[in-house]
Phi, psi and omega in degrees: 000137181285148174260094185288350184303336181262006177262114187287351181281347184236165179210161176227128181229120178306339182264003179239129173049045178064022176080011175283169176286132180233162174294132184306129175085010181224177170251019180273117180292143177300323177304330180299326176297310185292324176299315179294313178302318178297332181271003175103005176287156175265170176296320177295323173302311181301317182292328179287323183282337180229077188297344179283344180269131180267158179303319179299322179291317181296316180296324181291319182294315182294319178294318176299316177298311178305316178295320177296328176291319178300314180298316182294332183284344186280000000 
């Protein structure tokens, strides 16, 4: 499991979305990005469906995930 606490694009607030990780400044769960991508959505689709999330936030989350995979593979 990833430790999202060092990814600046996300935040966790026990009073929002059951305390899950969300895109900073929104109520959109980070998990929603991966669920939508797994279902065949594009990044542009996701950004259109969740207008409070910026492309920079999505790119930061994907980069963070990619970096964590590199670390885990070592």
